[in-house]
N, C-alpha and C positions, 0 to 999 in steps of 0.2 A: 773366086769365092773369097780369096783374104785380100788381096786388093780394094773390093767391094766393101770388105769389113772395115778395113782400117780408114777410107773413105768417111764412113757412118761415122766413125766412131772419131777423126778429128772434127766431120760438121758440127756434132752435139755438145766437143769439149770447146770447138770456137764458140757455140750460142751459150756455155756456161759461163764462158770467159766473158763476154759480151754484159750479158745481165748485169752485173755488177756497175756496171756504168751506163748509162742510157740518156739519150739525147730523145726532151721529152715536149719543148717548147719553142718557138723558135720566130722573132719578129725581126722583118729587113725592110731597111728604105733604101731606094736605091740612091746610088752612089757610086764611082770611079774608083778603080781602085786605088789610084794613089790619091784621093782627095782627105783632106783632113779627118781624124776620125772623131768620134762623139766621145767625149768625158762624160763619166756618169760617176752619180752622188746619190745616194737612197734619203728619201725624206718622209715626212709624216701624208704627202699627196702622193707617194710612190715613189718608182726609180725612175729618175731624171738621167735622159743622154742629150748634150747638149756639144755645140760645135761653132765654130766660125768657118763660113765657108767663100773662093772669093767670087761675084760675079760675074758672067759670063761678056764679055767685052773688054776694051780696050780702058779700062780705069782699076783706081785704087780701092772698090768698094768691095764690102762684104757682105754677108745677112747671119746674122744668128739664128740656128735653128735648135729645137728641141723639142722631145716628143717624153711624153710621160706613159710608163708601164704599170701595170700591176703585178701581181703575184703569177700570175699567167702569161705575162710579156702582153696582154690585151692593150692596145694604145685606142681610145674611145677619142679622141680630137685628133690622132694621127699627127703628121710634122708642124712645128708652128713655125713661124718665122718674124724677124723682124730685122730694120737696117742697123747697119752697124758704119756710124761715122768715116768717114773716109778716111783711108789709112790709118785705121784702127783694127787692131787684133785682139784677142782674150788672152789676158795673161794667168788671173787666180779667180775663183769661186771658192763658192759656201754656202749652204742653207741654214735657214733659223724659220722654225713654222712652217708656213706654206709658201714661202718667200726663196728664191733663187737670186743670190749676189753675183755678177759678173765683172769682173774686175779687166776694164780695155787699154789699153797703152798704145801709142801711137811712135812705133819701132821700141828698141830696148835697151837704148842707153838709158842712165840715171835719173837722168833731169828730162826723159820724156813725159809728154801730158799724157793725162788721165782721165778716166771717168769710170764712174761705177753705175753698171744696169741693175735696178731691182725689179723683177720681174713676181708679180703675184699670179700663181700657179692656179688659183682659182679662177680668178675674171680674165686670166693672160692679158690683163695691162701693166707696161712698164715705166718707170721713173727712172731719169738718167741724173746722177750729183755729180759735179765735176770736183775734181780732186787736184788742187790748186796750192793746198799749204802746208802739205807735207815734207818732209826731209830727202833730199834726191838722196836714192839709196838702189844698192843693188837687191831685186826685192825676192826673199825665199819664201814666205808664207804670206798669204792672204788669208784674213779670219774676219766674219761679222757675229755682234753677239749685241741684243739690244738698240739694235738701228743706231751700232759703231762700228765702224771697220777697223781691224786692227792689220797694222802693217808691221813686219817683220822683215829686216834684212841687214845689210851692213853697208854706212857711209866712213869715207876714210880710213879702212880695214878693220872697223871698230862695229860690234853689234849693235843696233837701235831696233826699238819697238814703242811704235807711236799708236796713238788710237784717236779716229778721228770721226766725231759724233757726225753723221750725215744730215742731224736738221739743226743743229744749231752751229755745224761751222770750226766748229773748237776744236783744237789738237791738243793734245795730252802725252809728253814723252813719260814713258817708264823710267823711275828711279833705279838707279844703281846697277845700270845694264851697259852702258855705254863705256866703255873701258876696255885697254890692253889687255892680251891674253884673257878674254873671256871670249866663252862661247854660250850660245844659246843651244840646248841641246833637246826641248820638247817646249809645248806648248799646249796646256789645256784649256778648254773655257769651261765654264764653271755655270751652266745656266741657274741653277737651285740657289747660288750666291750674289749671282749677277758680276761674277768677280774673275780672274785670271788665273791662272796658274803658272810658272814660267822656272823649268827646271834649268839651271847655268854652271858653264863648270869655268873657275877661273883660277889664275897661277896661285899659288898661296908660297910660302916658309920653305924652304928649304927643297925648292924646284917641286914641289907636292903641289897633285891639284884639289884644289874645294872642290866640294860639291854643295850648291845653292837651289833650294825649292823656295820661290816667293810667291806669296800669293799678291793681286792687286786688287786694287779697286778698279771700276772702270773711267777713273780721272787718272790712273798713273799712281795713285797713295801708295804704300806695303802695306799689306794688313798684318801678315806674317811672313818671317825669315826664318828658314829649316836651314844650318848653316851642320855640313856635314865635313867638318876640317880635320878628323883622325879616322881611321877604315883599318882595322883588322893589325895586323903585324905590321913595324916600318918596311917601307917599300914598297908594299900592298896596296893598290889603285883600285877604284872601279874604271872599268874599262868602256864600258855601255851600259845602258839599261833602259829600262820601259818603265813609266808611272801610270800606275791605275789607282780609281776608287774603289774600295773594298765596301761603303755603306757607313753611313753613320758618323759620317766626317775623320771617317777611318781611311788611309789609303796605303799603300805597296808599290814600292818598285823594287825590280828583277832587273840584273843582267849578269855580265859575264866580269870578272875581277882576278888580276895578276899584276906583275910586275911590268909597268907600261913603259920604263924607259928599255926594257929587255924587249919590249914586245913581246912577251910571255903569257901567256893564259893559263891559269891556275883551276879556274872553275865558277860554278853559280855565289852568286847570294839572293838572299830576299831582305828587304828591309821594310819592316813595319813601320809605320808613324801614326799615333795617335794624335787625337786633338789637338791638342797643345803643342803639335808640332815636334813631340818625345819620338826617341825612333830606337829601333834596336835592330842587329844584325842576326840570320842566320847563314853560314856559309857552306860550302857543299862544292867535294871536291871528286876529283874522278873513283876515290874510295868509297863515295856513296851512289854510284851509278858502274854498277858492276856491268853493265849492258852497253858501255860506250860505244866497244868497236864490235858492234856485232854488224854493224855494215862491212866487214869486214868477213873473208873466207875465213872456215875455221881453221887452217895454219896462222893465217895472219894474226887473228884475233888471239892467239894464244900466245904466240909471241908477244905482242903487245900488254896483255894482261897479267904475262910474267916480268916485265919492264916494271909496271906500275906496282908490282907486289915489292919488287927488286926497291924502287924508291919509298916505298911505305917503310920497309922494314930497317932503312937508315935514318927513317923520321924526317923525312922530306915530303914534301909537294910533289907529286909526281903534274909535271907541263903537259900541257896541250898547245900539240906541233905549229897549230894552223891559227887562223881568226877563226872565232868563237862568239859569233854574235845573235842575240835575244833579236826573233822574229813577232815572238806572237803571244800574247797569255790569254787564256779563257778559265776561267775561275764557273766553280760554282759555291754553295754556301759553305762549301767545307773542305774546301780542294781548289789548286791551280793547275791546270795542263797548262804545260810551259813549252815552246818550240826555238830551239837554236838552230843555225845551221852553222857549218863548219868549211872554210875556201880558204883561196890564196888569191892575192893579189900582186898583178905583173903589169908594169909602169916604164916607161921608155923614160918619163920623167925623172930624174934624180933626185931624191930626196922626197919620193911621195909616201906621204902617211894616209894611213887607213883607222877609221875607227872613229870612237865617242872625240877624239880630239883634234879631227883631222878637217880641215876647209871644205872638203866636198863630202865627205859622208857622216857627220856627225848629228845632224837634225834629223829628228822622228815626226813623218806626216802624219799630222789627223785626217789626212784626205785618203781615198782609197788607194790600194796600194796601184799602180800604174804597170801590169803586168805586161813584157813586151813590148813597149815602147820604148824605140831609141831616146838615147839621150838628146840627140839632135833634133828629135820634134818635142821635145818636152820644154816649153819655156822656161819652167821654176828649174829645171837640169841646166838649161843652158846657161841662167846666168852664174850656176855653179862652177860649169867647166865654157869659160867665153868661145863665143865661136872662131873669135881670128886666131886662136892656137886649141882647137879642140882635138885637131887630127894625131897633136903628140902630147898631150896631159890623159884623153880616155884612158881609162885602165882597163885589164881585162880581169874578170873573174873566174877563177877558178875553182867550183862547186864538186866539192868532197865527199859531205855528209850530211845529214838531217837529223836532229834530234831532240826527243819528246822526254817529259818527262812531266809525271803527277807526284804533286806535294800536297800533304795536307796543310791546313793553314794553321796548324800546330806544329808543324815541321817535320814530320815527319817524310822522307821518299816512300812513295806508295809502288811508283816502278818506274823504270826507265828503258828506255829502246831508241834505236837507231837507224836508218834507211841510206843507202848508196846513192849519190848522183853520177857516178861512176867518171867521175873526174869533169863533168860538163863544164865546156868554157861560153860565159857572154859576157857582155860589156853592161849590161843592165847591174844598175849599182845596189837597189832595194833587194828587199826579203823575194826571194824567186818561187816559193813555196805559197799553196795554198792551203790552211788547215781547216777541218770541221768537227765536231766534237759534237757528237750525239749519245749522251747518256755516259757509257763507259768504252764507247766504241770511237777511236781516233782516225781520221784520214787522211791523206795527205796527200796534194796532187798537184802536178806543174805540167806545160806546156815544153817539150824540146822539139824544133822543129815542127813538124806537121803531124805528131804523135802526144796526145796524153798519157802521163804516166802515172799511177795511181797506188798507194801505198797502205793498206789496210792494218791496225792494233785493236786487239779487243782487249782489256783486263789489261794492258802493258805485251800481251802477248803479242808478236810479229806473226798475222795470216796470209798476207801475204807480199809484196814487196816489188816496185815498179813494175805494175801490169801494164800493158800496151794497149792502148785504143787509139784508133784512128779516127779521123777527123769526119764527121758525119752528119747525115739530114735528117729531120722527123717526115722528109714528102721521101716514101721511099724508090717512086720514078723518076724522082730527080737526082742529078747526079751535081759533085763538085767536080769542076774543070778545074778551076785554080784557085790558088789562096796566097795572100800577100802573107807572108810568115811575118814580116815586122809590123803588122799592125795585129796580130793575136794575143789577146789580153785576157787571163783568167783569174776571175776572182770568186771568192765563196761570199755567197750570197747571206743566207740563212739555212739554219737545221742542217740537212742532208744535199741542199743544193746548192750549185755552183751556177757561174754563170761566163759562158765565153764568147768573146766578141772581136771582130775582122772587116775585112773586107776581102770576097769572095767575085769569081765568076760560076754561076748556076747554070747548065745545061739542063734546058725542060723541053716539053712537045706542049707546042699552043695550040690553038683549037680547033684550025685544021689539019693538026699533027705534022707539022714542020718542026726539026729540031732548031731551038733560040736559045742565043746565051742572055743574058742579064746579068749585071754588075751591083752588089748589092753589098752597103754593108748590115752586116746581120747582129742580132744579140740569141746567145742561145742558153735554154734554161737545162741544166744537166743533173741530172739525180745520181747518186750512190748507194750503193746499198751491197754490204758485207756481207749479208747472209746469205744472198746469191753463188758467192764463192764454193765451189766444190775443188779440191784440191787435184792434182793432177793423176790418175791412177790409169796405168794400162790394164787393160782385159786379159784375164786369164787366158 
């Protein structure tokens, strides 16, 4: 009798846990396990998934495939295909209005021939534009705005950014970028003013780094320059940052700061920028984040908190021992929800750098996060880690903790908290977790191997941490036979909904009742709901 009660209790508990995360909709495309993955990008036309795939037979031709999904993952048109010029493959992409722009390259050398395919997603008609007058560069980013292609990369070890007009074929090089000791950290398209904003880092006097936020028109002229050449106390520097608009031509940049030459992080800054380019800083240290060490057990947290108090008593700024990097910002009319990761980096390459001024890790992508995609499968990342020596230079990232802060736009810290990664190791260099903010609820989710891990905070209180969920199907009579772990990618889509994609083998029964296996690329919509969580309580 006791055994039966225990089994019943564990079953009910498992049902309660599963209800916090549910796989609700799924779309599949026939695809072999190791076929190229679909990229994803959101647009006015819907969620666009696209890839290039080799044709069958002994040739070097590929096909470009795409499908468009609505918010329920329905695809009315299904898979649409276009031929790709022989020897070419996809390198970059962007959307504008109902247009998808795809950059193709014939090989990945800096002087490779390139062309752009412009797809009208309503008419399913395409136009091709030859790219033949842009500088040879190692491409890092490709964007399109107002029928103008934006190429950002490095040429002769210096950053360069050019605007190529698809109609007139004219090319304009942005002023004040190409130079030694300069890095491009972020690019923002600004369609409301038909301009482009570029965040730059440049070596200044006394070995300090100056931060520049330049606004350019679409022929490369500087409209406005915001120069941050003094920051906080001497020796303190901006370590990284994300720039975003707050409306009415106001902006904010949020990131970590510290002592860069000592690779020592000290806290978070918020830089408010008005429409005239005037700025002011708010600085936050561990004194402002009393729950910073909430990812540790009670004994370890107590020890770290005591160390912080000791440093504060000595009038010192307590340090953050590991890399502390901003990952995401969500804003409401009155507050920011800010997400940081804490991690370490190891590399067999001597002199390896990481962070804002690293040649491999400083640029902030405007594209969606490539969760789970390995460096060797990503053309952009391959250019940052050249294939010829990639096995010697790819670093390992040991993730320690994720940190969340809600800050009022007037400056007050409303709450902070943290969750553990349990020393997870990966070679993926970008943000690993995905955050959803719904009202006062914050969800943090990531995939490790075949397990989805979910944490939930309400009004800053940690309700649960790293609840584990196995991959599942929406059709309960089918079973997952195999999953290509390297193909898995998790993305926050909207509201409380996430997308999981990848390739799998699925076991099912055909119409005759026989066991069959199909290989597919899949998109699955996941909903999370913290209200369905019930704490584990053993019966009396």
